[in-house]
N, CA, C and O atoms as a GROMACS GRO file, in nm:
protein
  564
    1MET      N    1   0.085  -0.118   0.000
    1MET     CA    2   0.000   0.000   0.000
    1MET      C    3   0.090   0.124   0.000
    1MET      O    4   0.182   0.134   0.081
    2PRO      N    5   0.064   0.219  -0.090
    2PRO     CA    6   0.145   0.341  -0.095
    2PRO      C    7   0.140   0.415   0.038
    2PRO      O    8   0.042   0.408   0.112
    3ALA      N    9   0.249   0.487   0.066
    3ALA     CA   10   0.261   0.557   0.194
    3ALA      C   11   0.149   0.659   0.215
    3ALA      O   12   0.099   0.672   0.327
    4MET      N   13   0.110   0.730   0.112
    4MET     CA   14   0.006   0.832   0.129
    4MET      C   15  -0.128   0.770   0.170
    4MET      O   16  -0.197   0.824   0.256
    5VAL      N   17  -0.163   0.658   0.111
    5VAL     CA   18  -0.288   0.590   0.146
    5VAL      C   19  -0.282   0.546   0.292
    5VAL      O   20  -0.376   0.565   0.368
    6LYS      N   21  -0.170   0.487   0.328
    6LYS     CA   22  -0.152   0.441   0.466
    6LYS      C   23  -0.161   0.558   0.564
    6LYS      O   24  -0.225   0.546   0.669
    7ASP      N   25  -0.099   0.671   0.530
    7ASP     CA   26  -0.102   0.790   0.616
    7ASP      C   27  -0.245   0.841   0.634
    7ASP      O   28  -0.285   0.875   0.745
    8VAL      N   29  -0.321   0.846   0.526
    8VAL     CA   30  -0.458   0.896   0.534
    8VAL      C   31  -0.546   0.798   0.613
    8VAL      O   32  -0.635   0.841   0.687
    9MET      N   33  -0.523   0.668   0.598
    9MET     CA   34  -0.598   0.570   0.676
    9MET      C   35  -0.569   0.587   0.826
    9MET      O   36  -0.660   0.579   0.908
   10GLN      N   37  -0.442   0.611   0.860
   10GLN     CA   38  -0.407   0.634   1.000
   10GLN      C   39  -0.469   0.763   1.051
   10GLN      O   40  -0.512   0.771   1.166
   11LEU      N   41  -0.475   0.865   0.965
   11LEU     CA   42  -0.539   0.991   1.003
   11LEU      C   43  -0.688   0.968   1.032
   11LEU      O   44  -0.739   1.013   1.134
   12LEU      N   45  -0.755   0.896   0.942
   12LEU     CA   46  -0.898   0.868   0.963
   12LEU      C   47  -0.919   0.788   1.090
   12LEU      O   48  -1.018   0.807   1.161
   13CYS      N   49  -0.827   0.698   1.120
   13CYS     CA   50  -0.834   0.622   1.245
   13CYS      C   51  -0.824   0.716   1.365
   13CYS      O   52  -0.900   0.702   1.461
   14SER      N   53  -0.731   0.811   1.360
   14SER     CA   54  -0.713   0.906   1.470
   14SER      C   55  -0.837   0.992   1.490
   14SER      O   56  -0.882   1.013   1.603
   15VAL      N   57  -0.892   1.042   1.380
   15VAL     CA   58  -1.010   1.129   1.389
   15VAL      C   59  -1.130   1.052   1.443
   15VAL      O   60  -1.203   1.102   1.528
   16SER      N   61  -1.150   0.929   1.394
   16SER     CA   62  -1.265   0.851   1.441
   16SER      C   63  -1.244   0.800   1.584
   16SER      O   64  -1.340   0.784   1.659
   17GLU      N   65  -1.120   0.774   1.620
   17GLU     CA   66  -1.091   0.729   1.757
   17GLU      C   67  -1.118   0.842   1.856
   17GLU      O   68  -1.167   0.818   1.967
   18LYS      N   69  -1.087   0.965   1.817
   18LYS     CA   70  -1.112   1.082   1.903
   18LYS      C   71  -1.262   1.092   1.936
   18LYS      O   72  -1.299   1.131   2.046
   19ARG      N   73  -1.346   1.058   1.838
   19ARG     CA   74  -1.491   1.064   1.857
   19ARG      C   75  -1.549   0.932   1.910
   19ARG      O   76  -1.670   0.921   1.932
   20LYS      N   77  -1.463   0.833   1.931
   20LYS     CA   78  -1.503   0.701   1.980
   20LYS      C   79  -1.614   0.641   1.893
   20LYS      O   80  -1.716   0.594   1.942
   21MET      N   81  -1.589   0.645   1.762
   21MET     CA   82  -1.688   0.596   1.666
   21MET      C   83  -1.681   0.444   1.652
   21MET      O   84  -1.574   0.385   1.647
   22ARG      N   85  -1.801   0.384   1.648
   22ARG     CA   86  -1.812   0.240   1.624
   22ARG      C   87  -1.921   0.220   1.520
   22ARG      O   88  -2.007   0.306   1.498
   23ALA      N   89  -1.917   0.104   1.456
   23ALA     CA   90  -2.018   0.074   1.354
   23ALA      C   91  -2.094  -0.050   1.396
   23ALA      O   92  -2.037  -0.147   1.445
   24ALA      N   93  -2.225  -0.044   1.376
   24ALA     CA   94  -2.312  -0.158   1.402
   24ALA      C   95  -2.356  -0.214   1.269
   24ALA      O   96  -2.410  -0.143   1.184
   25PHE      N   97  -2.333  -0.343   1.252
   25PHE     CA   98  -2.368  -0.407   1.126
   25PHE      C   99  -2.506  -0.469   1.134
   25PHE      O  100  -2.573  -0.457   1.236
   26LYS      N  101  -2.549  -0.533   1.030
   26LYS     CA  102  -2.687  -0.581   1.016
   26LYS      C  103  -2.733  -0.673   1.128
   26LYS      O  104  -2.854  -0.685   1.150
   27GLN      N  105  -2.644  -0.737   1.200
   27GLN     CA  106  -2.685  -0.825   1.309
   27GLN      C  107  -2.760  -0.749   1.418
   27GLN      O  108  -2.840  -0.809   1.490
   28SER      N  109  -2.737  -0.620   1.431
   28SER     CA  110  -2.809  -0.543   1.531
   28SER      C  111  -2.958  -0.536   1.495
   28SER      O  112  -3.042  -0.526   1.584
   29GLY      N  113  -2.989  -0.542   1.366
   29GLY     CA  114  -3.129  -0.548   1.323
   29GLY      C  115  -3.194  -0.678   1.366
   29GLY      O  116  -3.312  -0.681   1.400
   30LYS      N  117  -3.116  -0.787   1.365
   30LYS     CA  118  -3.168  -0.916   1.413
   30LYS      C  119  -3.205  -0.906   1.560
   30LYS      O  120  -3.308  -0.958   1.602
   31GLY      N  121  -3.121  -0.839   1.638
   31GLY     CA  122  -3.149  -0.823   1.780
   31GLY      C  123  -3.278  -0.748   1.804
   31GLY      O  124  -3.358  -0.786   1.890
   32ALA      N  125  -3.301  -0.643   1.727
   32ALA     CA  126  -3.425  -0.566   1.739
   32ALA      C  127  -3.545  -0.651   1.698
   32ALA      O  128  -3.651  -0.644   1.760
   33LEU      N  129  -3.528  -0.730   1.593
   33LEU     CA  130  -3.635  -0.818   1.546
   33LEU      C  131  -3.671  -0.922   1.651
   33LEU      O  132  -3.788  -0.947   1.677
   34VAL      N  133  -3.569  -0.982   1.711
   34VAL     CA  134  -3.593  -1.082   1.817
   34VAL      C  135  -3.663  -1.017   1.935
   34VAL      O  136  -3.758  -1.075   1.990
   35THR      N  137  -3.620  -0.900   1.976
   35THR     CA  138  -3.682  -0.830   2.087
   35THR      C  139  -3.830  -0.806   2.060
   35THR      O  140  -3.915  -0.833   2.145
   36GLY      N  141  -3.859  -0.754   1.942
   36GLY     CA  142  -3.999  -0.728   1.906
   36GLY      C  143  -4.082  -0.855   1.898
   36GLY      O  144  -4.196  -0.858   1.943
   37ALA      N  145  -4.024  -0.959   1.840
   37ALA     CA  146  -4.098  -1.086   1.824
   37ALA      C  147  -4.130  -1.148   1.959
   37ALA      O  148  -4.243  -1.193   1.981
   38VAL      N  149  -4.033  -1.151   2.049
   38VAL     CA  150  -4.056  -1.211   2.181
   38VAL      C  151  -4.157  -1.127   2.260
   38VAL      O  152  -4.240  -1.182   2.332
   39ALA      N  153  -4.150  -0.996   2.249
   39ALA     CA  154  -4.246  -0.909   2.317
   39ALA      C  155  -4.387  -0.934   2.261
   39ALA      O  156  -4.484  -0.939   2.336
   40PHE      N  157  -4.397  -0.949   2.129
   40PHE     CA  158  -4.526  -0.975   2.066
   40PHE      C  159  -4.586  -1.107   2.114
   40PHE      O  160  -4.703  -1.113   2.151
   41VAL      N  161  -4.505  -1.212   2.114
   41VAL     CA  162  -4.552  -1.344   2.160
   41VAL      C  163  -4.591  -1.337   2.306
   41VAL      O  164  -4.693  -1.393   2.347
   42GLY      N  165  -4.510  -1.268   2.386
   42GLY     CA  166  -4.544  -1.251   2.528
   42GLY      C  167  -4.677  -1.181   2.546
   42GLY      O  168  -4.756  -1.217   2.634
   43GLY      N  169  -4.702  -1.079   2.463
   43GLY     CA  170  -4.830  -1.007   2.470
   43GLY      C  171  -4.947  -1.095   2.430
   43GLY      O  172  -5.054  -1.087   2.490
   44LEU      N  173  -4.928  -1.180   2.328
   44LEU     CA  174  -5.035  -1.271   2.286
   44LEU      C  175  -5.066  -1.374   2.394
   44LEU      O  176  -5.182  -1.404   2.421
   45VAL      N  177  -4.962  -1.427   2.453
   45VAL     CA  178  -4.979  -1.534   2.552
   45VAL      C  179  -5.026  -1.481   2.686
   45VAL      O  180  -5.117  -1.538   2.747
   46GLY      N  181  -4.966  -1.372   2.733
   46GLY     CA  182  -4.995  -1.328   2.870
   46GLY      C  183  -5.060  -1.193   2.881
   46GLY      O  184  -5.070  -1.140   2.992
   47GLY      N  185  -5.106  -1.134   2.772
   47GLY     CA  186  -5.168  -1.002   2.781
   47GLY      C  187  -5.065  -0.896   2.818
   47GLY      O  188  -4.947  -0.911   2.787
   48PRO      N  189  -5.110  -0.788   2.883
   48PRO     CA  190  -5.016  -0.680   2.918
   48PRO      C  191  -4.897  -0.726   3.004
   48PRO      O  192  -4.784  -0.685   2.978
   49PRO      N  193  -4.920  -0.812   3.108
   49PRO     CA  194  -4.802  -0.857   3.183
   49PRO      C  195  -4.708  -0.941   3.095
   49PRO      O  196  -4.585  -0.932   3.109
   50GLY      N  197  -4.764  -1.021   3.006
   50GLY     CA  198  -4.683  -1.102   2.916
   50GLY      C  199  -4.603  -1.015   2.820
   50GLY      O  200  -4.491  -1.049   2.784
   51LEU      N  201  -4.661  -0.902   2.779
   51LEU     CA  202  -4.592  -0.808   2.693
   51LEU      C  203  -4.469  -0.751   2.764
   51LEU      O  204  -4.361  -0.740   2.706
   52ALA      N  205  -4.488  -0.714   2.891
   52ALA     CA  206  -4.376  -0.660   2.969
   52ALA      C  207  -4.266  -0.765   2.987
   52ALA      O  208  -4.148  -0.736   2.968
   53VAL      N  209  -4.306  -0.886   3.024
   53VAL     CA  210  -4.207  -0.993   3.043
   53VAL      C  211  -4.141  -1.028   2.910
   53VAL      O  212  -4.020  -1.046   2.903
   54GLY      N  213  -4.220  -1.039   2.804
   54GLY     CA  214  -4.167  -1.070   2.672
   54GLY      C  215  -4.070  -0.964   2.623
   54GLY      O  216  -3.968  -0.996   2.563
   55GLY      N  217  -4.102  -0.838   2.650
   55GLY     CA  218  -4.013  -0.729   2.612
   55GLY      C  219  -3.880  -0.736   2.686
   55GLY      O  220  -3.774  -0.716   2.627
   56ALA      N  221  -3.887  -0.767   2.816
   56ALA     CA  222  -3.765  -0.777   2.896
   56ALA      C  223  -3.680  -0.896   2.850
   56ALA      O  224  -3.560  -0.883   2.829
   57VAL      N  225  -3.745  -1.012   2.835
   57VAL     CA  226  -3.672  -1.132   2.792
   57VAL      C  227  -3.618  -1.112   2.650
   57VAL      O  228  -3.504  -1.147   2.621
   58GLY      N  229  -3.701  -1.058   2.561
   58GLY     CA  230  -3.658  -1.033   2.424
   58GLY      C  231  -3.543  -0.935   2.417
   58GLY      O  232  -3.451  -0.952   2.337
   59GLY      N  233  -3.547  -0.832   2.500
   59GLY     CA  234  -3.438  -0.735   2.505
   59GLY      C  235  -3.307  -0.798   2.547
   59GLY      O  236  -3.202  -0.772   2.488
   60LEU      N  237  -3.314  -0.882   2.649
   60LEU     CA  238  -3.193  -0.953   2.694
   60LEU      C  239  -3.141  -1.047   2.586
   60LEU      O  240  -3.020  -1.054   2.560
   61LEU      N  241  -3.233  -1.120   2.524
   61LEU     CA  242  -3.193  -1.213   2.418
   61LEU      C  243  -3.134  -1.137   2.299
   61LEU      O  244  -3.033  -1.178   2.242
   62GLY      N  245  -3.198  -1.027   2.262
   62GLY     CA  246  -3.147  -0.945   2.150
   62GLY      C  247  -3.010  -0.887   2.181
   62GLY      O  248  -2.923  -0.883   2.094
   63ALA      N  249  -2.991  -0.840   2.304
   63ALA     CA  250  -2.861  -0.785   2.343
   63ALA      C  251  -2.754  -0.894   2.340
   63ALA      O  252  -2.642  -0.869   2.295
   64TRP      N  253  -2.787  -1.011   2.386
   64TRP     CA  254  -2.692  -1.122   2.384
   64TRP      C  255  -2.654  -1.159   2.240
   64TRP      O  256  -2.538  -1.186   2.211
   65MET      N  257  -2.754  -1.161   2.151
   65MET     CA  258  -2.729  -1.198   2.011
   65MET      C  259  -2.637  -1.100   1.940
   65MET      O  260  -2.558  -1.138   1.855
   66THR      N  261  -2.649  -0.973   1.975
   66THR     CA  262  -2.572  -0.872   1.902
   66THR      C  263  -2.445  -0.830   1.973
   66THR      O  264  -2.372  -0.746   1.922
   67SER      N  265  -2.417  -0.885   2.090
   67SER     CA  266  -2.295  -0.845   2.160
   67SER      C  267  -2.175  -0.880   2.073
   67SER      O  268  -2.166  -0.987   2.013
   68GLY      N  269  -2.083  -0.785   2.067
   68GLY     CA  270  -1.964  -0.807   1.984
   68GLY      C  271  -1.984  -0.769   1.839
   68GLY      O  272  -1.891  -0.782   1.760
   69GLN      N  273  -2.101  -0.722   1.801
   69GLN     CA  274  -2.127  -0.685   1.663
   69GLN      C  275  -2.088  -0.540   1.634
   69GLN      O  276  -2.083  -0.499   1.518
   70PHE      N  277  -2.061  -0.463   1.738
   70PHE     CA  278  -2.018  -0.325   1.720
   70PHE      C  279  -1.866  -0.324   1.716
   70PHE      O  280  -1.800  -0.374   1.807
   71LYS      N  281  -1.811  -0.268   1.610
   71LYS     CA  282  -1.666  -0.265   1.593
   71LYS      C  283  -1.620  -0.120   1.590
   71LYS      O  284  -1.688  -0.034   1.534
   72PRO      N  285  -1.504  -0.093   1.649
   72PRO     CA  286  -1.448   0.042   1.639
   72PRO      C  287  -1.416   0.074   1.493
   72PRO      O  288  -1.364  -0.010   1.420
   73ILE      N  289  -1.446   0.196   1.452
   73ILE     CA  290  -1.420   0.239   1.315
   73ILE      C  291  -1.271   0.225   1.278
   73ILE      O  292  -1.241   0.182   1.166
   74PRO      N  293  -1.178   0.260   1.368
   74PRO     CA  294  -1.037   0.242   1.330
   74PRO      C  295  -1.004   0.097   1.293
   74PRO      O  296  -0.927   0.072   1.200
   75GLN      N  297  -1.061   0.002   1.364
   75GLN     CA  298  -1.038  -0.140   1.333
   75GLN      C  299  -1.094  -0.173   1.195
   75GLN      O  300  -1.032  -0.245   1.117
   76ILE      N  301  -1.213  -0.121   1.166
   76ILE     CA  302  -1.277  -0.146   1.036
   76ILE      C  303  -1.191  -0.088   0.923
   76ILE      O  304  -1.171  -0.153   0.821
   77ILE      N  305  -1.142   0.035   0.943
   77ILE     CA  306  -1.060   0.100   0.840
   77ILE      C  307  -0.936   0.017   0.810
   77ILE      O  308  -0.901  -0.005   0.694
   78MET      N  309  -0.869  -0.030   0.915
   78MET     CA  310  -0.744  -0.103   0.894
   78MET      C  311  -0.768  -0.243   0.836
   78MET      O  312  -0.677  -0.301   0.777
   79GLU      N  313  -0.889  -0.297   0.852
   79GLU     CA  314  -0.921  -0.428   0.797
   79GLU      C  315  -0.976  -0.422   0.655
   79GLU      O  316  -0.999  -0.526   0.592
   80LEU      N  317  -0.998  -0.302   0.604
   80LEU     CA  318  -1.049  -0.289   0.468
   80LEU      C  319  -0.949  -0.344   0.367
   80LEU      O  320  -0.828  -0.328   0.385
   81PRO      N  321  -0.998  -0.407   0.261
   81PRO     CA  322  -0.906  -0.450   0.154
   81PRO      C  323  -0.843  -0.327   0.088
   81PRO      O  324  -0.901  -0.219   0.091
   82PRO      N  325  -0.726  -0.343   0.028
   82PRO     CA  326  -0.657  -0.229  -0.035
   82PRO      C  327  -0.743  -0.150  -0.134
   82PRO      O  328  -0.733  -0.028  -0.140
   83ALA      N  329  -0.826  -0.217  -0.211
   83ALA     CA  330  -0.911  -0.146  -0.308
   83ALA      C  331  -1.011  -0.054  -0.236
   83ALA      O  332  -1.038   0.056  -0.283
   84GLU      N  333  -1.065  -0.100  -0.125
   84GLU     CA  334  -1.160  -0.017  -0.048
   84GLU      C  335  -1.088   0.097   0.022
   84GLU      O  336  -1.141   0.208   0.031
   85GLN      N  337  -0.968   0.071   0.072
   85GLN     CA  338  -0.889   0.178   0.133
   85GLN      C  339  -0.857   0.285   0.028
   85GLN      O  340  -0.857   0.404   0.059
   86GLN      N  341  -0.830   0.242  -0.094
   86GLN     CA  342  -0.802   0.337  -0.202
   86GLN      C  343  -0.925   0.423  -0.230
   86GLN      O  344  -0.913   0.544  -0.252
   87LYS      N  345  -1.042   0.362  -0.230
   87LYS     CA  346  -1.168   0.437  -0.250
   87LYS      C  347  -1.185   0.543  -0.142
   87LYS      O  348  -1.215   0.659  -0.171
   88LEU      N  349  -1.166   0.502  -0.017
   88LEU     CA  350  -1.180   0.594   0.095
   88LEU      C  351  -1.073   0.703   0.087
   88LEU      O  352  -1.100   0.820   0.114
   89PHE      N  353  -0.952   0.665   0.049
   89PHE     CA  354  -0.844   0.761   0.032
   89PHE      C  355  -0.880   0.866  -0.074
   89PHE      O  356  -0.859   0.985  -0.053
   90ASN      N  357  -0.935   0.821  -0.186
   90ASN     CA  358  -0.972   0.914  -0.294
   90ASN      C  359  -1.073   1.016  -0.245
   90ASN      O  360  -1.064   1.134  -0.280
   91GLU      N  361  -1.169   0.972  -0.165
   91GLU     CA  362  -1.270   1.066  -0.113
   91GLU      C  363  -1.209   1.163  -0.013
   91GLU      O  364  -1.237   1.283  -0.016
   92ALA      N  365  -1.124   1.112   0.076
   92ALA     CA  366  -1.065   1.196   0.180
   92ALA      C  367  -0.957   1.289   0.125
   92ALA      O  368  -0.943   1.402   0.172
   93SER      N  369  -0.883   1.243   0.025
   93SER     CA  370  -0.772   1.325  -0.025
   93SER      C  371  -0.819   1.453  -0.091
   93SER      O  372  -0.743   1.550  -0.098
   94ALA      N  373  -0.940   1.456  -0.138
   94ALA     CA  374  -0.994   1.580  -0.196
   94ALA      C  375  -0.995   1.692  -0.092
   94ALA      O  376  -0.978   1.809  -0.126
   95LEU      N  377  -1.015   1.656   0.034
   95LEU     CA  378  -1.017   1.756   0.142
   95LEU      C  379  -0.876   1.794   0.187
   95LEU      O  380  -0.855   1.900   0.245
   96LEU      N  381  -0.780   1.707   0.160
   96LEU     CA  382  -0.645   1.726   0.212
   96LEU      C  383  -0.549   1.784   0.109
   96LEU      O  384  -0.431   1.805   0.140
   97ARG      N  385  -0.595   1.809  -0.011
   97ARG     CA  386  -0.507   1.855  -0.121
   97ARG      C  387  -0.433   1.984  -0.088
   97ARG      O  388  -0.318   2.002  -0.129
   98ASN      N  389  -0.499   2.073  -0.016
   98ASN     CA  390  -0.438   2.204   0.012
   98ASN      C  391  -0.344   2.202   0.132
   98ASN      O  392  -0.280   2.304   0.161
   99LEU      N  393  -0.335   2.090   0.200
   99LEU     CA  394  -0.246   2.082   0.317
   99LEU      C  395  -0.106   2.037   0.273
   99LEU      O  396  -0.092   1.949   0.188
  100GLU      N  397  -0.006   2.098   0.331
  100GLU     CA  398   0.133   2.061   0.304
  100GLU      C  399   0.179   1.970   0.417
  100GLU      O  400   0.185   2.013   0.532
  101TRP      N  401   0.211   1.844   0.384
  101TRP     CA  402   0.255   1.749   0.487
  101TRP      C  403   0.354   1.649   0.428
  101TRP      O  404   0.353   1.620   0.308
  102THR      N  405   0.440   1.597   0.516
  102THR     CA  406   0.541   1.503   0.471
  102THR      C  407   0.523   1.364   0.531
  102THR      O  408   0.565   1.264   0.473
  103ASP      N  409   0.460   1.357   0.649
  103ASP     CA  410   0.437   1.226   0.712
  103ASP      C  411   0.308   1.229   0.791
  103ASP      O  412   0.244   1.334   0.805
  104VAL      N  413   0.270   1.113   0.842
  104VAL     CA  414   0.141   1.100   0.911
  104VAL      C  415   0.136   1.184   1.038
  104VAL      O  416   0.029   1.234   1.075
  105VAL      N  417   0.248   1.201   1.106
  105VAL     CA  418   0.250   1.281   1.230
  105VAL      C  419   0.215   1.426   1.197
  105VAL      O  420   0.134   1.488   1.265
  106GLN      N  421   0.277   1.479   1.094
  106GLN     CA  422   0.251   1.618   1.054
  106GLN      C  423   0.107   1.633   1.004
  106GLN      O  424   0.039   1.730   1.036
  107LEU      N  425   0.061   1.538   0.925
  107LEU     CA  426  -0.076   1.542   0.873
  107LEU      C  427  -0.178   1.538   0.987
  107LEU      O  428  -0.274   1.615   0.987
  108THR      N  429  -0.156   1.450   1.082
  108THR     CA  430  -0.247   1.438   1.195
  108THR      C  431  -0.249   1.567   1.277
  108THR      O  432  -0.355   1.613   1.318
  109ALA      N  433  -0.132   1.626   1.300
  109ALA     CA  434  -0.126   1.751   1.376
  109ALA      C  435  -0.201   1.863   1.304
  109ALA      O  436  -0.272   1.941   1.367
  110LEU      N  437  -0.186   1.870   1.172
  110LEU     CA  438  -0.256   1.973   1.095
  110LEU      C  439  -0.407   1.956   1.104
  110LEU      O  440  -0.480   2.053   1.126
  111VAL      N  441  -0.453   1.833   1.089
  111VAL     CA  442  -0.598   1.808   1.090
  111VAL      C  443  -0.656   1.825   1.230
  111VAL      O  444  -0.762   1.884   1.246
  112MET      N  445  -0.586   1.774   1.331
  112MET     CA  446  -0.637   1.785   1.468
  112MET      C  447  -0.641   1.931   1.514
  112MET      O  448  -0.712   1.964   1.609
  113GLY      N  449  -0.565   2.017   1.449
  113GLY     CA  450  -0.567   2.159   1.482
  113GLY      C  451  -0.680   2.235   1.415
  113GLY      O  452  -0.698   2.354   1.440
  114SER      N  453  -0.756   2.169   1.331
  114SER     CA  454  -0.865   2.235   1.259
  114SER      C  455  -0.995   2.156   1.275
  114SER      O  456  -1.012   2.049   1.216
  115GLU      N  457  -1.084   2.209   1.354
  115GLU     CA  458  -1.214   2.143   1.376
  115GLU      C  459  -1.292   2.132   1.246
  115GLU      O  460  -1.364   2.035   1.225
  116ALA      N  461  -1.279   2.231   1.159
  116ALA     CA  462  -1.352   2.230   1.032
  116ALA      C  463  -1.306   2.113   0.943
  116ALA      O  464  -1.390   2.044   0.885
  117VAL      N  465  -1.176   2.092   0.934
  117VAL     CA  466  -1.125   1.981   0.852
  117VAL      C  467  -1.165   1.847   0.915
  117VAL      O  468  -1.200   1.753   0.844
  118GLN      N  469  -1.160   1.839   1.048
  118GLN     CA  470  -1.204   1.717   1.116
  118GLN      C  471  -1.349   1.685   1.082
  118GLN      O  472  -1.382   1.570   1.053
  119GLN      N  473  -1.434   1.785   1.086
  119GLN     CA  474  -1.576   1.764   1.056
  119GLN      C  475  -1.596   1.718   0.913
  119GLN      O  476  -1.678   1.631   0.886
  120GLN      N  477  -1.520   1.776   0.821
  120GLN     CA  478  -1.532   1.736   0.681
  120GLN      C  479  -1.485   1.592   0.662
  120GLN      O  480  -1.548   1.515   0.589
  121LEU      N  481  -1.375   1.554   0.726
  121LEU     CA  482  -1.327   1.416   0.717
  121LEU      C  483  -1.425   1.319   0.781
  121LEU      O  484  -1.448   1.210   0.729
  122LEU      N  485  -1.484   1.359   0.894
  122LEU     CA  486  -1.584   1.274   0.957
  122LEU      C  487  -1.705   1.254   0.866
  122LEU      O  488  -1.760   1.144   0.860
  123ALA      N  489  -1.744   1.358   0.795
  123ALA     CA  490  -1.857   1.346   0.701
  123ALA      C  491  -1.824   1.246   0.591
  123ALA      O  492  -1.908   1.165   0.553
  124VAL      N  493  -1.701   1.251   0.539
  124VAL     CA  494  -1.658   1.155   0.437
  124VAL      C  495  -1.662   1.014   0.494
  124VAL      O  496  -1.711   0.922   0.429
  125LEU      N  497  -1.611   0.998   0.615
  125LEU     CA  498  -1.604   0.867   0.678
  125LEU      C  499  -1.743   0.812   0.708
  125LEU      O  500  -1.770   0.695   0.682
  126VAL      N  501  -1.831   0.895   0.762
  126VAL     CA  502  -1.968   0.852   0.791
  126VAL      C  503  -2.039   0.812   0.663
  126VAL      O  504  -2.109   0.710   0.659
  127ASN      N  505  -2.022   0.891   0.559
  127ASN     CA  506  -2.083   0.860   0.430
  127ASN      C  507  -2.033   0.726   0.377
  127ASN      O  508  -2.111   0.644   0.329
  128TYR      N  509  -1.904   0.703   0.386
  128TYR     CA  510  -1.846   0.578   0.337
  128TYR      C  511  -1.899   0.458   0.417
  128TYR      O  512  -1.940   0.357   0.359
  129VAL      N  513  -1.897   0.470   0.549
  129VAL     CA  514  -1.940   0.357   0.634
  129VAL      C  515  -2.088   0.326   0.615
  129VAL      O  516  -2.127   0.210   0.610
  130THR      N  517  -2.170   0.429   0.606
  130THR     CA  518  -2.314   0.404   0.592
  130THR      C  519  -2.353   0.359   0.452
  130THR      O  520  -2.440   0.273   0.436
  131LYS      N  521  -2.290   0.416   0.350
  131LYS     CA  522  -2.328   0.382   0.212
  131LYS      C  523  -2.258   0.255   0.161
  131LYS      O  524  -2.322   0.164   0.111
  132GLU      N  525  -2.126   0.251   0.175
  132GLU     CA  526  -2.047   0.140   0.120
  132GLU      C  527  -2.054   0.014   0.207
  132GLU      O  528  -2.068  -0.097   0.156
  133LEU      N  529  -2.046   0.033   0.338
  133LEU     CA  530  -2.044  -0.081   0.428
  133LEU      C  531  -2.183  -0.113   0.484
  133LEU      O  532  -2.203  -0.216   0.549
  134GLN      N  533  -2.277  -0.024   0.459
  134GLN     CA  534  -2.415  -0.039   0.506
  134GLN      C  535  -2.419  -0.068   0.656
  134GLN      O  536  -2.484  -0.163   0.701
  135ALA      N  537  -2.350   0.015   0.730
  135ALA     CA  538  -2.346   0.003   0.876
  135ALA      C  539  -2.399   0.131   0.938
  135ALA      O  540  -2.408   0.235   0.873
  136GLU      N  541  -2.434   0.122   1.064
  136GLU     CA  542  -2.485   0.235   1.140
  136GLU      C  543  -2.374   0.284   1.232
  136GLU      O  544  -2.304   0.203   1.293
  137ILE      N  545  -2.357   0.416   1.241
  137ILE     CA  546  -2.251   0.474   1.323
  137ILE      C  547  -2.302   0.497   1.464
  137ILE      O  548  -2.416   0.539   1.485
  138GLN      N  549  -2.216   0.470   1.561
  138GLN     CA  550  -2.246   0.498   1.702
  138GLN      C  551  -2.128   0.576   1.758
  138GLN      O  552  -2.013   0.544   1.728
  139TYR      N  553  -2.156   0.678   1.838
  139TYR     CA  554  -2.052   0.762   1.897
  139TYR      C  555  -2.044   0.737   2.046
  139TYR      O  556  -2.143   0.702   2.109
  140GLY      N  557  -1.926   0.755   2.102
  140GLY     CA  558  -1.907   0.743   2.247
  140GLY      C  559  -1.901   0.601   2.295
  140GLY      O  560  -1.895   0.507   2.216
  141ASP      N  561  -1.904   0.587   2.430
  141ASP     CA  562  -1.893   0.453   2.490
  141ASP      C  563  -2.021   0.376   2.491
  141ASP      O  564  -2.025   0.262   2.538
   0.00000   0.00000   0.00000
């Protein structure tokens, strides 16, 4: 992988790590479906109390099913195949063309010093993750 692509991938990792971004993949939809289904069955079988119990049991079951399905964005970026990293690089590099940098440390310092550039890079990253990877973004812990 060319050095510039690697540098920009590390930059995107730094920016997304600062925001504690994670992605939830389609399995989280399964958890919601299970929760709703168990709550529905509980409501049919036990009326309002059954709905409450079904919702609680379904929620626990759904949470158990989807545990571990949320991945940190930096991990996802580094696991992307080279062709996908190149795609992401092409989108991000349009924002970085006017910056003068020689290595990833200098690039990261320049970007971290500008909230506007960080926001633009985050928009590129969110767009890529939601459109290309069809994942949902989650911020914080």
